[in-house]
C-alpha positions as CSV (number, residue, x, y, z in Angstrom):
1,M,-205.4,73.3,-6.4
2,T,-205.1,76.9,-7.5
3,S,-205.1,79.5,-4.8
4,I,-207.6,82.3,-5.3
5,S,-207.4,84.3,-2.0
6,R,-204.0,84.1,-0.3
7,H,-205.2,85.4,3.1
8,P,-208.7,85.4,4.7
9,P,-210.2,88.9,4.9
10,D,-209.2,91.0,7.9
11,E,-206.3,88.8,8.6
12,S,-202.7,90.1,8.4
13,P,-200.3,88.1,6.3
14,T,-198.8,85.3,8.3
15,P,-196.5,82.3,7.4
16,D,-199.5,80.0,7.4
17,D,-198.3,78.3,4.2
18,T,-195.4,76.9,6.3
19,R,-197.6,75.3,8.9
20,D,-197.2,71.5,9.2
21,E,-200.9,70.7,8.9
22,H,-203.4,71.7,6.2
23,L,-207.1,71.0,6.2
24,I,-209.1,70.9,2.9
25,V,-212.9,71.0,2.6
26,F,-214.0,69.8,-0.9
27,A,-217.3,71.3,-2.0
28,R,-219.3,72.4,-5.0
29,I,-220.7,76.0,-5.4
30,P,-224.3,75.7,-4.1
31,R,-226.4,76.1,-7.2
32,L,-230.0,74.9,-7.9
33,G,-230.1,71.5,-9.6
34,E,-226.3,70.9,-9.3
35,V,-225.9,69.7,-5.7
36,K,-227.4,66.8,-3.8
37,T,-229.4,65.6,-6.8
38,R,-230.4,62.3,-5.1
39,L,-232.0,64.3,-2.3
40,A,-234.1,66.1,-4.7
41,A,-236.2,63.0,-5.3
42,G,-237.6,63.5,-1.8
43,L,-237.0,67.2,-1.1
44,G,-237.4,68.8,-4.4
45,A,-234.6,70.9,-6.1
46,E,-235.0,73.8,-3.7
47,G,-235.1,71.6,-0.7
48,A,-231.9,69.7,-1.9
49,L,-230.1,73.0,-2.3
50,A,-231.2,74.2,1.2
51,A,-230.0,70.9,2.6
52,Y,-226.7,71.2,0.9
53,R,-226.1,74.7,2.2
54,E,-226.8,73.5,5.8
55,L,-224.4,70.5,5.4
56,L,-221.7,72.7,3.9
57,D,-222.1,75.3,6.6
58,H,-221.8,72.6,9.3
59,A,-218.7,71.2,7.7
60,L,-217.0,74.6,7.4
61,A,-217.9,75.4,11.1
62,Q,-216.2,72.2,12.2
63,A,-213.2,72.9,10.0
64,S,-213.0,76.4,11.5
65,A,-213.0,74.8,15.0
66,C,-209.9,72.7,14.2
67,T,-207.1,75.0,15.4
68,G,-203.5,75.2,14.5
69,V,-204.0,74.3,10.9
70,T,-204.2,76.1,7.6
71,R,-207.7,75.7,6.3
72,W,-208.7,75.6,2.6
73,L,-212.1,75.8,1.0
74,C,-211.5,74.0,-2.3
75,L,-214.4,74.5,-4.7
76,S,-215.7,73.3,-8.1
77,G,-218.4,74.7,-10.3
78,E,-219.2,78.1,-11.7
79,D,-219.5,80.9,-9.1
80,P,-220.8,84.1,-10.9
81,Q,-222.1,85.5,-7.6
82,G,-218.9,85.1,-5.6
83,E,-220.5,82.9,-3.0
84,G,-217.2,81.0,-2.5
85,E,-215.4,84.1,-1.5
86,R,-218.2,84.9,1.0
87,L,-218.1,81.4,2.5
88,A,-214.3,81.5,2.9
89,S,-214.5,85.0,4.5
90,R,-217.2,83.9,7.0
91,H,-215.3,80.9,8.1
92,R,-211.8,82.5,7.8
93,M,-210.5,80.0,5.3
94,R,-208.3,80.3,2.2
95,L,-210.1,79.8,-1.1
96,S,-208.9,77.5,-3.9
97,R,-210.3,75.8,-7.0
98,Q,-210.3,72.0,-7.6
99,A,-208.2,70.8,-10.5
100,P,-209.9,69.5,-13.6
101,G,-210.3,65.7,-13.8
102,D,-212.1,62.9,-12.0
103,L,-212.6,62.8,-8.3
104,G,-209.5,60.8,-7.6
105,W,-207.3,63.2,-9.5
106,R,-208.8,66.2,-7.9
107,M,-208.2,64.9,-4.4
108,R,-204.7,63.8,-5.2
109,V,-203.8,67.3,-6.6
110,A,-205.3,69.1,-3.6
111,L,-203.5,66.9,-1.1
112,R,-200.2,67.0,-3.0
113,D,-200.3,70.8,-3.3
114,C,-200.8,71.1,0.5
115,L,-198.0,68.6,1.2
116,A,-195.7,70.9,-0.8
117,R,-196.5,73.5,1.9
118,G,-196.6,71.3,5.0
119,R,-196.1,67.8,6.4
120,R,-199.7,66.5,6.8
121,A,-202.9,67.2,4.9
122,V,-206.4,66.1,5.5
123,L,-209.3,66.4,3.1
124,I,-213.0,66.1,3.8
125,G,-216.3,66.5,1.9
126,C,-219.3,68.3,3.3
127,D,-221.9,65.6,3.6
128,S,-220.8,63.7,6.7
129,P,-222.1,65.4,9.8
130,P,-220.3,63.3,12.3
131,I,-217.0,64.8,11.2
132,D,-216.2,67.3,13.9
133,A,-213.1,69.1,15.2
134,P,-212.0,66.3,17.6
135,L,-212.2,63.8,14.7
136,L,-210.2,66.1,12.5
137,R,-207.5,66.4,15.2
138,A,-207.5,62.6,15.5
139,A,-206.8,62.3,11.8
140,F,-203.9,64.7,11.9
141,D,-202.5,62.9,14.9
142,A,-202.7,59.5,13.1
143,L,-200.5,60.9,10.3
144,R,-197.6,61.3,12.7
145,D,-196.8,57.6,12.3
146,R,-199.0,56.5,9.4
147,D,-198.8,57.4,5.7
148,L,-202.6,57.6,5.2
149,V,-205.7,58.0,7.3
150,F,-209.3,57.4,6.4
151,A,-212.8,57.7,8.0
152,P,-214.7,55.0,6.2
153,T,-218.4,55.4,5.7
154,E,-221.2,52.9,6.2
155,D,-221.9,52.8,2.4
156,G,-218.4,51.5,1.6
157,G,-216.7,54.8,0.7
158,Y,-214.9,57.3,2.9
159,A,-215.6,60.8,4.1
160,L,-212.1,61.8,5.1
161,V,-208.7,61.0,3.6
162,G,-205.4,62.3,4.9
163,A,-201.8,61.8,3.8
164,R,-198.2,62.7,4.7
165,T,-196.9,61.7,1.3
166,D,-198.1,61.9,-2.3
167,A,-200.1,58.7,-2.5
168,G,-201.2,58.7,-6.2
169,P,-202.0,55.0,-6.5
170,I,-204.8,55.1,-4.0
171,F,-206.7,57.5,-6.3
172,S,-206.3,55.5,-9.5
173,A,-208.6,52.7,-10.9
174,I,-211.2,53.3,-8.2
175,D,-214.9,52.7,-8.9
176,W,-216.0,56.0,-7.4
177,S,-219.6,56.4,-6.0
178,T,-219.9,52.6,-5.4
179,D,-219.7,50.4,-2.3
180,R,-216.2,49.2,-3.4
181,V,-214.3,52.5,-2.9
182,M,-212.8,51.8,0.5
183,A,-212.0,48.2,-0.2
184,Q,-210.3,49.1,-3.4
185,T,-208.4,51.9,-1.7
186,R,-207.1,49.6,1.0
187,E,-205.9,47.2,-1.7
188,R,-204.1,50.0,-3.6
189,A,-202.4,51.2,-0.3
190,G,-201.3,47.7,0.5
191,Q,-199.8,47.2,-3.0
192,S,-197.9,50.5,-2.7
193,G,-196.5,49.7,0.8
194,L,-198.3,52.6,2.4
195,S,-199.3,52.4,6.1
196,V,-202.9,53.1,6.9
197,A,-204.9,54.3,9.9
198,E,-208.6,54.1,10.0
199,L,-210.9,56.1,12.2
200,P,-214.3,54.8,13.4
201,R,-216.8,54.3,10.6
202,I,-219.2,57.1,10.1
203,W,-222.3,57.9,8.0
204,D,-223.0,60.5,5.3
205,V,-226.0,62.1,3.6
206,D,-226.8,61.0,0.1
207,E,-230.5,59.8,0.0
208,P,-233.7,61.2,1.4
209,A,-233.6,58.7,4.3
210,D,-230.1,60.0,5.2
211,W,-231.4,63.5,5.4
212,Q,-234.0,62.4,7.9
213,R,-231.3,60.7,9.9
214,F,-229.4,64.0,9.9
215,L,-232.4,66.0,11.1
216,D,-232.9,63.5,14.0
217,W,-229.2,63.7,14.8
218,R,-229.2,67.5,14.6
219,D,-232.1,67.7,17.0
220,R,-230.4,65.4,19.5
221,Q,-227.2,67.4,19.3
222,T,-229.0,70.7,19.7
223,S,-231.1,69.4,22.6
224,A,-228.0,68.1,24.4
225,A,-226.2,71.4,24.0
226,R,-229.2,73.4,25.3
227,G,-229.5,71.0,28.2
228,Q,-225.9,71.6,29.2
229,T,-226.6,75.4,29.3
230,G,-229.8,75.0,31.2
231,E,-232.0,76.2,28.2
232,N,-235.3,74.7,27.3
233,P,-234.4,71.9,24.8
234,G,-237.5,72.4,22.6
235,R,-237.0,71.3,19.0
236,G,-233.6,72.2,17.6
237,G,-232.9,74.7,14.9
238,P,-229.8,74.5,12.6
239,V,-226.9,72.9,14.4
240,G,-224.0,75.1,15.5
241,Q,-220.3,74.3,16.0
242,D,-220.8,73.9,19.7
243,A,-223.6,71.4,19.3
244,V,-221.9,68.6,17.5
245,G,-220.2,65.3,18.2
246,G,-220.4,61.6,18.1
């Protein structure tokens, strides 16, 4: 994980690199035809790109709401327009690049590099809307007495992984993008003698039906938040960081 921007804009240099806890958001640069390609079957390429941008913004908002940690936006893909820098600036995050290699290697390197700076590191993607600031805090807390923490997903993978030690074996010989990922990861952890905590199972957005599930979920969250403030619930717009949960 190569650091690009040492400090978020408008933030004075602080000893953030020595904080115990580091949070990493893994993402791709939003580019037409290169993100959420399975969604494009139902939404079209432009619709899939717009969906990805909304999911990414939601994930970054939740990461920003997780306080007391050093936050990293760790990107892959070409970025000729500098969008990564603007996203990191908007959400007050540090910017880094994913290492070359397969998904397992890239995650291992990102976690390992953060553990060289602190004691606990948590990594998430940007396509699981139920991940919010309280769940992120629960993940960090779990790492106080467990080596690893996961948030399994309904499709057999996981949307969050955290570690307090370099756990290389859990990222090796995994059939990525299949329903065997979580089961194989548990097996690797057991073989390596690593203790594991699992958070409640959550869902993510991969297929057009998942996107509709997100829209319904987003509307419920937005209506609930408006109801708490006495506003007319109406039909929700894009979700904000105060209108999330569960």
